[in-house]
C-alpha positions in Angstrom: 167.7 18.3 -66.2 165.1 20.7 -67.7 162.3 22.3 -65.4 159.8 20.1 -66.3 161.4 16.8 -65.4 159.8 15.4 -62.2 162.5 13.7 -60.2 162.1 12.1 -56.9 164.0 13.4 -54.3 165.6 9.7 -53.5 166.6 9.4 -57.0 170.7 9.4 -57.4 171.5 10.8 -60.6 175.0 11.6 -61.6 175.7 15.3 -62.5 177.0 14.3 -65.8 174.4 12.4 -66.6 171.9 13.8 -69.8 168.1 14.2 -69.0 165.7 15.3 -71.8 162.4 17.5 -71.0 159.4 15.8 -69.4 161.4 12.8 -67.7 160.1 11.6 -65.0 162.2 9.1 -62.2 160.6 7.2 -59.3 161.9 6.5 -56.0 165.5 5.3 -55.3 166.6 5.2 -59.0 170.2 5.2 -59.9 171.1 6.8 -63.3 174.9 6.6 -63.9 177.4 9.4 -64.9 177.4 8.0 -69.2 173.8 7.6 -69.3 171.7 10.0 -71.8 167.9 9.7 -71.0 165.6 10.8 -74.2 162.7 13.3 -74.0 159.3 11.7 -71.7 160.8 8.7 -70.4 159.5 7.4 -67.7 161.6 6.0 -65.5 159.6 4.2 -62.2 161.2 3.6 -59.0 164.2 1.1 -58.3 165.7 1.5 -62.0 169.6 0.9 -62.5 170.8 2.6 -65.5 174.7 3.4 -66.0 177.4 2.6 -68.6 177.3 4.1 -71.7 173.6 3.8 -72.2 171.3 5.9 -74.3 167.6 5.7 -73.9 165.4 7.3 -76.4 162.2 9.3 -76.2 159.2 8.1 -74.9 160.1 4.8 -73.1 158.3 3.6 -69.9 161.0 1.5 -67.7 159.2 -0.2 -64.7 160.6 -1.3 -61.5 164.0 -3.5 -61.0 164.8 -3.1 -64.3 168.7 -3.1 -65.0 170.4 -1.3 -68.1 173.4 -0.8 -69.3 175.7 -2.6 -66.6 178.7 -4.7 -68.1 178.6 -7.6 -70.0 178.1 -11.3 -68.9 181.5 -12.5 -70.5 184.7 -13.4 -69.3 186.5 -11.4 -72.0 185.5 -8.3 -71.1 188.1 -5.6 -69.8 186.3 -2.7 -69.4 186.2 -1.1 -72.8 183.9 1.6 -73.2 180.8 -0.5 -75.0 177.5 0.7 -75.0 173.7 0.0 -74.9 171.4 1.6 -77.1 167.6 1.9 -76.7 165.5 3.3 -79.2 162.1 5.0 -78.9 158.6 4.6 -77.4 159.8 0.7 -76.0 158.0 -0.4 -73.4 160.3 -2.2 -70.1 158.7 -4.2 -67.2 160.1 -5.0 -64.3 163.6 -7.1 -63.7 164.5 -6.8 -66.7 168.4 -6.5 -67.9 170.1 -5.5 -71.0 173.7 -5.5 -70.9 176.2 -3.6 -73.4 178.4 -4.6 -76.0 181.9 -6.0 -76.0 185.1 -5.8 -78.0 185.1 -8.7 -79.6 181.5 -8.5 -80.6 180.0 -4.9 -82.1 180.8 -2.7 -79.3 177.1 -1.7 -78.8 173.9 -3.6 -78.0 171.4 -2.3 -79.6 167.5 -2.5 -79.5 165.2 -0.6 -81.9 161.6 1.1 -81.4 158.3 0.1 -79.9 159.5 -3.0 -78.6 157.5 -4.5 -75.5 159.4 -6.6 -73.2 158.3 -8.4 -70.6 159.1 -9.4 -66.9 162.3 -10.8 -66.2 163.6 -10.6 -70.1 167.3 -10.5 -70.9 168.9 -9.4 -73.7 172.6 -10.3 -73.7 175.9 -8.2 -75.2 176.2 -7.5 -78.7 172.8 -8.3 -79.6 170.7 -6.2 -82.2 167.0 -6.4 -81.5 164.2 -4.7 -84.3 161.8 -2.7 -83.6 157.9 -3.8 -83.0 158.8 -6.6 -81.1 157.3 -8.7 -78.1 159.6 -10.4 -75.9 157.2 -12.3 -73.2 158.2 -12.9 -69.6 161.4 -14.2 -68.9 162.8 -14.5 -72.5 166.8 -15.3 -72.5 168.5 -13.9 -75.0 172.1 -14.6 -75.4 175.2 -12.8 -76.9 175.5 -11.7 -80.3 171.8 -12.5 -81.1 170.2 -10.9 -83.8 165.8 -10.6 -83.8 164.5 -8.5 -87.0 161.0 -6.6 -86.6 157.6 -8.0 -85.7 158.9 -10.8 -84.0 156.7 -12.8 -81.2 159.1 -14.5 -78.4 157.0 -17.0 -76.0 157.8 -16.3 -72.4 160.8 -19.1 -71.2 162.0 -19.7 -74.7 166.0 -19.3 -74.6 168.6 -18.2 -77.4 171.7 -19.6 -78.0 174.4 -16.8 -79.1 174.5 -15.9 -82.8 171.4 -17.1 -83.2 168.7 -15.2 -85.4 165.7 -14.7 -85.5 163.6 -13.5 -88.5 161.5 -10.8 -88.7 156.9 -11.8 -88.4 158.3 -15.5 -86.7 156.9 -16.5 -83.5 159.1 -18.5 -81.2 157.1 -20.8 -79.1 156.8 -20.7 -74.5 159.3 -22.5 -73.7 161.6 -23.3 -76.7 165.1 -23.5 -77.1 166.6 -22.3 -80.0 169.7 -23.1 -81.3 169.3 -22.4 -85.1 168.2 -19.1 -87.3 164.4 -19.1 -87.6 163.6 -17.5 -91.1 161.4 -14.6 -91.1 158.0 -15.7 -90.9 158.3 -18.8 -89.3 156.8 -20.9 -86.6 159.3 -22.8 -84.4 158.6 -24.5 -81.1 160.3 -26.8 -78.9 163.0 -28.3 -76.4 165.1 -28.5 -79.3 163.1 -26.2 -81.5 162.1 -27.1 -85.3 160.1 -25.2 -88.0 156.3 -25.9 -87.6 155.4 -23.8 -90.8 154.5 -20.2 -90.6 153.1 -17.6 -88.2 149.8 -17.1 -90.4 148.3 -15.5 -87.5 151.1 -13.1 -87.3 150.8 -11.9 -90.8 147.1 -11.5 -90.2 147.6 -9.4 -87.9 149.8 -7.4 -90.0 147.4 -7.0 -92.7 149.3 -9.4 -95.0 146.8 -10.2 -98.2 145.2 -13.5 -98.4 147.4 -13.7 -101.7 150.6 -12.6 -99.8 150.1 -15.5 -97.5 148.7 -18.2 -100.5 152.2 -17.3 -101.8 154.2 -17.7 -99.1 152.6 -21.8 -97.9 153.6 -22.5 -101.1 157.4 -21.3 -101.1 156.8 -23.1 -97.6 156.0 -25.9 -99.3 158.9 -26.2 -102.1 161.4 -25.3 -100.0 160.7 -27.2 -96.4 158.8 -30.3 -97.3 159.1 -31.2 -100.9 161.2 -34.4 -102.1 165.1 -34.2 -102.9 168.3 -32.3 -101.1 167.9 -29.2 -99.8 170.2 -27.0 -101.8 168.7 -28.1 -105.0 165.1 -27.0 -103.7 166.7 -23.7 -102.7 167.7 -23.2 -106.2 164.2 -23.7 -107.4 162.8 -21.2 -104.8 165.1 -18.8 -106.1 164.0 -19.6 -109.5 159.8 -19.7 -108.9 159.6 -17.2 -106.6 162.5 -14.3 -107.7 159.8 -11.9 -108.7 158.1 -12.3 -104.6 159.2 -9.6 -102.3 158.8 -11.9 -99.1 159.9 -15.0 -100.6 163.1 -13.3 -101.8 163.8 -11.7 -97.9 163.6 -15.4 -96.6 166.5 -16.6 -99.5 168.5 -13.4 -98.6 168.2 -14.2 -94.7 169.2 -17.6 -95.8 172.1 -16.8 -97.5 173.9 -14.3 -94.9 173.4 -16.8 -92.3 177.2 -18.3 -91.4 176.8 -18.2 -87.7 174.6 -21.0 -87.1 172.8 -23.4 -88.8 169.0 -23.4 -90.5 166.0 -24.4 -88.5 164.1 -27.1 -90.4 161.0 -28.8 -89.9 161.3 -31.9 -88.3 161.2 -35.2 -90.4 
C-alpha cells in the first residue's frame, strides 16, 4: 500500500495483497491475500476481490461486485487458477467474474476498456477482448470467447464454448448457442443471424466502401443459393484481398467446438 492510496478503515485487506499507487478502497470491501491491484484503481464499498486476481490500472469497480472467487464447476478442485482483468475497465454493481479451471485455460481473461453493466457474469476460462459492452445481466458460460468492440445486449445468455466475433451485436434477451461471426447481428430466443452490425461499424468509422463490400460478402456467404461449403469456397476466392471478409473466413475456419450461427431460412 502506498502513501497516495485512500483506504477506508473498515475495508479488510490481506497483508500479502499488492496495491498500486493511487488506489481507493471503500467501506467494507474485502481484498484477498493473492490479489494484485494496479495503479489508480477505484474500488467502491462492499466489493470482494479474492483468489489469484490481477486488476489492471485505471479500473473502477462498483458496490457488490465479486471478482476472482472459485468457478462454478463440479470438477474444480481448488487448483490455483487466475482471473486477469486489464486496464480501464468499468465494472458495475453486482458483476461476478470467476477464475479459470484446470480443464480449461487455468485463467479467465478480460481485456482493456470494457464497460460491464450491472449484474453481468463472466464464467470460468472465458477470454473477453477489449472495448466491449456487456449490458445488464449478460450471462456468459464457461470457455466463451468474445472479440473486441462487441455489444452484448441485456439479459442475453451464452452457451459454453461459443465465440462472439469482434464488432458484432447481440440483441437483448437472446440465447446464443452457436458462434456469431465478426460484424454479425444476431438475436432471438435461439439466436439467428440477422445481418451485419451496420450501426456499430459506422460508429467505429468504417468507410462506406468497407460496409458495402461486407454486405456483398454476407449476401454471397449466407443468402445465395447452393451448399454453404461451396459458397464458402467462392467467398475465399472472390474476397481474398479484403481484410474484413478474410477475418470472418478465418473465424469460421478456427471454429470447432460449436456450430455457426446462420440466418433463419
